[in-house]
PyMOL CGO cylinders between C-alpha atoms (Angstrom):
from pymol import cmd
from pymol.cgo import CYLINDER

trace = [
    CYLINDER, 53.14, -13.26, -53.47, 55.38, -15.84, -52.24, 0.3, 1, 1, 1, 1, 1, 1,
    CYLINDER, 55.38, -15.84, -52.24, 57.66, -17.70, -54.31, 0.3, 1, 1, 1, 1, 1, 1,
    CYLINDER, 57.66, -17.70, -54.31, 60.30, -20.77, -53.39, 0.3, 1, 1, 1, 1, 1, 1,
    CYLINDER, 60.30, -20.77, -53.39, 62.94, -21.31, -55.88, 0.3, 1, 1, 1, 1, 1, 1,
    CYLINDER, 62.94, -21.31, -55.88, 64.82, -24.29, -56.20, 0.3, 1, 1, 1, 1, 1, 1,
    CYLINDER, 64.82, -24.29, -56.20, 68.23, -25.05, -57.52, 0.3, 1, 1, 1, 1, 1, 1,
    CYLINDER, 68.23, -25.05, -57.52, 71.00, -27.33, -57.26, 0.3, 1, 1, 1, 1, 1, 1,
    CYLINDER, 71.00, -27.33, -57.26, 69.58, -30.57, -59.05, 0.3, 1, 1, 1, 1, 1, 1,
    CYLINDER, 69.58, -30.57, -59.05, 71.74, -32.43, -62.22, 0.3, 1, 1, 1, 1, 1, 1,
    CYLINDER, 71.74, -32.43, -62.22, 73.10, -35.56, -63.04, 0.3, 1, 1, 1, 1, 1, 1,
    CYLINDER, 73.10, -35.56, -63.04, 75.45, -37.53, -60.95, 0.3, 1, 1, 1, 1, 1, 1,
    CYLINDER, 75.45, -37.53, -60.95, 76.81, -40.87, -60.89, 0.3, 1, 1, 1, 1, 1, 1,
    CYLINDER, 76.81, -40.87, -60.89, 76.09, -43.25, -58.22, 0.3, 1, 1, 1, 1, 1, 1,
    CYLINDER, 76.09, -43.25, -58.22, 77.78, -42.82, -54.83, 0.3, 1, 1, 1, 1, 1, 1,
    CYLINDER, 77.78, -42.82, -54.83, 78.09, -38.98, -55.88, 0.3, 1, 1, 1, 1, 1, 1,
    CYLINDER, 78.09, -38.98, -55.88, 76.81, -35.99, -53.98, 0.3, 1, 1, 1, 1, 1, 1,
    CYLINDER, 76.81, -35.99, -53.98, 74.46, -32.93, -54.79, 0.3, 1, 1, 1, 1, 1, 1,
    CYLINDER, 74.46, -32.93, -54.79, 73.20, -30.00, -52.47, 0.3, 1, 1, 1, 1, 1, 1,
    CYLINDER, 73.20, -30.00, -52.47, 69.83, -28.62, -53.39, 0.3, 1, 1, 1, 1, 1, 1,
    CYLINDER, 69.83, -28.62, -53.39, 68.67, -25.13, -52.02, 0.3, 1, 1, 1, 1, 1, 1,
    CYLINDER, 68.67, -25.13, -52.02, 65.44, -23.52, -51.71, 0.3, 1, 1, 1, 1, 1, 1,
    CYLINDER, 65.44, -23.52, -51.71, 65.15, -20.02, -51.13, 0.3, 1, 1, 1, 1, 1, 1,
    CYLINDER, 65.15, -20.02, -51.13, 61.59, -18.63, -50.16, 0.3, 1, 1, 1, 1, 1, 1,
    CYLINDER, 61.59, -18.63, -50.16, 60.74, -14.84, -51.21, 0.3, 1, 1, 1, 1, 1, 1,
    CYLINDER, 60.74, -14.84, -51.21, 57.89, -12.23, -51.20, 0.3, 1, 1, 1, 1, 1, 1,
    CYLINDER, 57.89, -12.23, -51.20, 55.54, -10.97, -48.82, 0.3, 1, 1, 1, 1, 1, 1,
    CYLINDER, 55.54, -10.97, -48.82, 56.61, -13.59, -45.58, 0.3, 1, 1, 1, 1, 1, 1,
    CYLINDER, 56.61, -13.59, -45.58, 55.75, -13.03, -42.10, 0.3, 1, 1, 1, 1, 1, 1,
    CYLINDER, 55.75, -13.03, -42.10, 57.30, -16.22, -40.56, 0.3, 1, 1, 1, 1, 1, 1,
    CYLINDER, 57.30, -16.22, -40.56, 58.12, -19.73, -41.93, 0.3, 1, 1, 1, 1, 1, 1,
    CYLINDER, 58.12, -19.73, -41.93, 57.23, -22.65, -39.98, 0.3, 1, 1, 1, 1, 1, 1,
    CYLINDER, 57.23, -22.65, -39.98, 58.32, -26.17, -41.22, 0.3, 1, 1, 1, 1, 1, 1,
    CYLINDER, 58.32, -26.17, -41.22, 60.48, -26.56, -44.49, 0.3, 1, 1, 1, 1, 1, 1,
    CYLINDER, 60.48, -26.56, -44.49, 60.92, -29.71, -46.22, 0.3, 1, 1, 1, 1, 1, 1,
    CYLINDER, 60.92, -29.71, -46.22, 61.67, -32.03, -48.97, 0.3, 1, 1, 1, 1, 1, 1,
    CYLINDER, 61.67, -32.03, -48.97, 59.66, -34.09, -51.41, 0.3, 1, 1, 1, 1, 1, 1,
    CYLINDER, 59.66, -34.09, -51.41, 60.26, -36.07, -54.41, 0.3, 1, 1, 1, 1, 1, 1,
    CYLINDER, 60.26, -36.07, -54.41, 58.42, -37.86, -57.32, 0.3, 1, 1, 1, 1, 1, 1,
    CYLINDER, 58.42, -37.86, -57.32, 59.72, -40.41, -59.61, 0.3, 1, 1, 1, 1, 1, 1,
    CYLINDER, 59.72, -40.41, -59.61, 57.76, -41.14, -62.75, 0.3, 1, 1, 1, 1, 1, 1,
    CYLINDER, 57.76, -41.14, -62.75, 54.50, -42.96, -61.95, 0.3, 1, 1, 1, 1, 1, 1,
    CYLINDER, 54.50, -42.96, -61.95, 54.81, -42.64, -58.29, 0.3, 1, 1, 1, 1, 1, 1,
    CYLINDER, 54.81, -42.64, -58.29, 53.22, -40.25, -55.93, 0.3, 1, 1, 1, 1, 1, 1,
    CYLINDER, 53.22, -40.25, -55.93, 54.91, -37.33, -54.37, 0.3, 1, 1, 1, 1, 1, 1,
    CYLINDER, 54.91, -37.33, -54.37, 56.83, -38.56, -51.01, 0.3, 1, 1, 1, 1, 1, 1,
    CYLINDER, 56.83, -38.56, -51.01, 58.36, -37.27, -48.19, 0.3, 1, 1, 1, 1, 1, 1,
    CYLINDER, 58.36, -37.27, -48.19, 61.94, -37.13, -48.04, 0.3, 1, 1, 1, 1, 1, 1,
    CYLINDER, 61.94, -37.13, -48.04, 62.99, -34.62, -45.22, 0.3, 1, 1, 1, 1, 1, 1,
    CYLINDER, 62.99, -34.62, -45.22, 61.55, -32.01, -42.79, 0.3, 1, 1, 1, 1, 1, 1,
    CYLINDER, 61.55, -32.01, -42.79, 62.91, -29.65, -40.61, 0.3, 1, 1, 1, 1, 1, 1,
    CYLINDER, 62.91, -29.65, -40.61, 60.97, -27.21, -37.93, 0.3, 1, 1, 1, 1, 1, 1,
    CYLINDER, 60.97, -27.21, -37.93, 61.94, -23.69, -37.26, 0.3, 1, 1, 1, 1, 1, 1,
    CYLINDER, 61.94, -23.69, -37.26, 63.91, -24.59, -34.36, 0.3, 1, 1, 1, 1, 1, 1,
    CYLINDER, 63.91, -24.59, -34.36, 65.82, -27.42, -36.24, 0.3, 1, 1, 1, 1, 1, 1,
    CYLINDER, 65.82, -27.42, -36.24, 64.36, -30.73, -35.54, 0.3, 1, 1, 1, 1, 1, 1,
    CYLINDER, 64.36, -30.73, -35.54, 64.46, -32.93, -38.43, 0.3, 1, 1, 1, 1, 1, 1,
    CYLINDER, 64.46, -32.93, -38.43, 62.42, -36.19, -39.69, 0.3, 1, 1, 1, 1, 1, 1,
    CYLINDER, 62.42, -36.19, -39.69, 63.54, -38.34, -42.65, 0.3, 1, 1, 1, 1, 1, 1,
    CYLINDER, 63.54, -38.34, -42.65, 62.39, -40.84, -44.74, 0.3, 1, 1, 1, 1, 1, 1,
    CYLINDER, 62.39, -40.84, -44.74, 63.76, -44.39, -43.93, 0.3, 1, 1, 1, 1, 1, 1,
    CYLINDER, 63.76, -44.39, -43.93, 65.24, -44.82, -47.30, 0.3, 1, 1, 1, 1, 1, 1,
    CYLINDER, 65.24, -44.82, -47.30, 67.59, -41.36, -46.90, 0.3, 1, 1, 1, 1, 1, 1,
    CYLINDER, 67.59, -41.36, -46.90, 68.32, -41.60, -43.44, 0.3, 1, 1, 1, 1, 1, 1,
    CYLINDER, 68.32, -41.60, -43.44, 72.37, -41.40, -42.66, 0.3, 1, 1, 1, 1, 1, 1,
    CYLINDER, 72.37, -41.40, -42.66, 72.83, -40.04, -46.68, 0.3, 1, 1, 1, 1, 1, 1,
    CYLINDER, 72.83, -40.04, -46.68, 70.79, -36.92, -46.94, 0.3, 1, 1, 1, 1, 1, 1,
    CYLINDER, 70.79, -36.92, -46.94, 70.91, -34.13, -44.32, 0.3, 1, 1, 1, 1, 1, 1,
    CYLINDER, 70.91, -34.13, -44.32, 68.21, -31.36, -44.23, 0.3, 1, 1, 1, 1, 1, 1,
    CYLINDER, 68.21, -31.36, -44.23, 69.11, -27.89, -43.03, 0.3, 1, 1, 1, 1, 1, 1,
    CYLINDER, 69.11, -27.89, -43.03, 67.82, -24.40, -43.25, 0.3, 1, 1, 1, 1, 1, 1,
    CYLINDER, 67.82, -24.40, -43.25, 69.00, -20.93, -42.72, 0.3, 1, 1, 1, 1, 1, 1,
    CYLINDER, 69.00, -20.93, -42.72, 66.00, -18.81, -41.04, 0.3, 1, 1, 1, 1, 1, 1,
    CYLINDER, 66.00, -18.81, -41.04, 67.49, -15.41, -41.99, 0.3, 1, 1, 1, 1, 1, 1,
    CYLINDER, 67.49, -15.41, -41.99, 67.80, -16.34, -45.40, 0.3, 1, 1, 1, 1, 1, 1,
    CYLINDER, 67.80, -16.34, -45.40, 64.46, -18.22, -45.57, 0.3, 1, 1, 1, 1, 1, 1,
    CYLINDER, 64.46, -18.22, -45.57, 66.20, -20.88, -47.26, 0.3, 1, 1, 1, 1, 1, 1,
    CYLINDER, 66.20, -20.88, -47.26, 66.55, -24.83, -46.74, 0.3, 1, 1, 1, 1, 1, 1,
    CYLINDER, 66.55, -24.83, -46.74, 68.87, -26.92, -47.94, 0.3, 1, 1, 1, 1, 1, 1,
    CYLINDER, 68.87, -26.92, -47.94, 69.26, -30.57, -49.03, 0.3, 1, 1, 1, 1, 1, 1,
    CYLINDER, 69.26, -30.57, -49.03, 72.87, -32.44, -48.75, 0.3, 1, 1, 1, 1, 1, 1,
    CYLINDER, 72.87, -32.44, -48.75, 72.89, -35.48, -50.93, 0.3, 1, 1, 1, 1, 1, 1,
    CYLINDER, 72.89, -35.48, -50.93, 75.56, -38.21, -50.15, 0.3, 1, 1, 1, 1, 1, 1,
    CYLINDER, 75.56, -38.21, -50.15, 75.68, -41.54, -51.45, 0.3, 1, 1, 1, 1, 1, 1,
    CYLINDER, 75.68, -41.54, -51.45, 73.34, -41.45, -53.85, 0.3, 1, 1, 1, 1, 1, 1,
    CYLINDER, 73.34, -41.45, -53.85, 71.82, -44.26, -55.40, 0.3, 1, 1, 1, 1, 1, 1,
    CYLINDER, 71.82, -44.26, -55.40, 69.65, -44.67, -59.05, 0.3, 1, 1, 1, 1, 1, 1,
    CYLINDER, 69.65, -44.67, -59.05, 66.54, -45.11, -56.56, 0.3, 1, 1, 1, 1, 1, 1,
    CYLINDER, 66.54, -45.11, -56.56, 66.94, -41.56, -55.55, 0.3, 1, 1, 1, 1, 1, 1,
    CYLINDER, 66.94, -41.56, -55.55, 66.40, -40.40, -59.06, 0.3, 1, 1, 1, 1, 1, 1,
    CYLINDER, 66.40, -40.40, -59.06, 63.24, -37.94, -59.07, 0.3, 1, 1, 1, 1, 1, 1,
    CYLINDER, 63.24, -37.94, -59.07, 62.15, -34.35, -59.33, 0.3, 1, 1, 1, 1, 1, 1,
    CYLINDER, 62.15, -34.35, -59.33, 62.43, -32.98, -55.98, 0.3, 1, 1, 1, 1, 1, 1,
    CYLINDER, 62.43, -32.98, -55.98, 60.13, -30.22, -54.77, 0.3, 1, 1, 1, 1, 1, 1,
    CYLINDER, 60.13, -30.22, -54.77, 60.73, -27.79, -51.90, 0.3, 1, 1, 1, 1, 1, 1,
    CYLINDER, 60.73, -27.79, -51.90, 57.58, -27.19, -49.36, 0.3, 1, 1, 1, 1, 1, 1,
    CYLINDER, 57.58, -27.19, -49.36, 57.27, -24.54, -46.93, 0.3, 1, 1, 1, 1, 1, 1,
    CYLINDER, 57.27, -24.54, -46.93, 54.32, -23.98, -44.46, 0.3, 1, 1, 1, 1, 1, 1,
    CYLINDER, 54.32, -23.98, -44.46, 54.44, -20.45, -43.77, 0.3, 1, 1, 1, 1, 1, 1,
    CYLINDER, 54.44, -20.45, -43.77, 52.38, -17.10, -42.70, 0.3, 1, 1, 1, 1, 1, 1,
    CYLINDER, 52.38, -17.10, -42.70, 51.95, -14.17, -45.43, 0.3, 1, 1, 1, 1, 1, 1,
    CYLINDER, 51.95, -14.17, -45.43, 52.01, -10.98, -44.10, 0.3, 1, 1, 1, 1, 1, 1,
    CYLINDER, 52.01, -10.98, -44.10, 48.58, -9.36, -43.32, 0.3, 1, 1, 1, 1, 1, 1,
    CYLINDER, 48.58, -9.36, -43.32, 47.11, -12.92, -43.04, 0.3, 1, 1, 1, 1, 1, 1,
    CYLINDER, 47.11, -12.92, -43.04, 46.74, -13.17, -39.61, 0.3, 1, 1, 1, 1, 1, 1,
    CYLINDER, 46.74, -13.17, -39.61, 47.96, -16.38, -38.24, 0.3, 1, 1, 1, 1, 1, 1,
    CYLINDER, 47.96, -16.38, -38.24, 46.82, -18.67, -40.76, 0.3, 1, 1, 1, 1, 1, 1,
    CYLINDER, 46.82, -18.67, -40.76, 49.76, -20.71, -42.60, 0.3, 1, 1, 1, 1, 1, 1,
    CYLINDER, 49.76, -20.71, -42.60, 49.63, -22.11, -45.82, 0.3, 1, 1, 1, 1, 1, 1,
    CYLINDER, 49.63, -22.11, -45.82, 51.79, -24.73, -47.75, 0.3, 1, 1, 1, 1, 1, 1,
    CYLINDER, 51.79, -24.73, -47.75, 53.68, -23.38, -50.74, 0.3, 1, 1, 1, 1, 1, 1,
    CYLINDER, 53.68, -23.38, -50.74, 55.69, -25.64, -53.25, 0.3, 1, 1, 1, 1, 1, 1,
    CYLINDER, 55.69, -25.64, -53.25, 58.72, -24.88, -55.49, 0.3, 1, 1, 1, 1, 1, 1,
    CYLINDER, 58.72, -24.88, -55.49, 58.67, -25.46, -59.10, 0.3, 1, 1, 1, 1, 1, 1,
    CYLINDER, 58.67, -25.46, -59.10, 60.89, -28.88, -58.74, 0.3, 1, 1, 1, 1, 1, 1,
    CYLINDER, 60.89, -28.88, -58.74, 64.21, -29.59, -59.85, 0.3, 1, 1, 1, 1, 1, 1,
    CYLINDER, 64.21, -29.59, -59.85, 65.52, -32.91, -61.56, 0.3, 1, 1, 1, 1, 1, 1,
    CYLINDER, 65.52, -32.91, -61.56, 68.15, -35.15, -60.02, 0.3, 1, 1, 1, 1, 1, 1,
    CYLINDER, 68.15, -35.15, -60.02, 69.53, -38.17, -61.94, 0.3, 1, 1, 1, 1, 1, 1,
    CYLINDER, 69.53, -38.17, -61.94, 71.63, -40.77, -60.39, 0.3, 1, 1, 1, 1, 1, 1,
    CYLINDER, 71.63, -40.77, -60.39, 73.18, -42.83, -63.31, 0.3, 1, 1, 1, 1, 1, 1,
    CYLINDER, 73.18, -42.83, -63.31, 74.34, -46.63, -62.17, 0.3, 1, 1, 1, 1, 1, 1,
]
cmd.load_cgo(trace, "trace")
């Protein structure tokens, strides 16, 4: 059983900052990519940022220079530092991890967190 638990969402004024965290726990052998996605009402779930196990990152154009993804492999945790937030950043943010469960050989699967609400007021 694997769980991804997010924390750190909330309400913030435009220009403010938030830091999201997502901790993976359970019978984990190894974690490949970890990422953050977001979904606003009526929209599809879109990639925000992704980070490989060795720290290579990729960002959606709309967040470059404002949001920073990082991870702590020892803690199986990924972070999203969000600065200069805009109202259009308002969404439910989901953590994703591509990981290998112990006993599953080398087969990896995607796991998702439950989502955390981020609301940016103007």
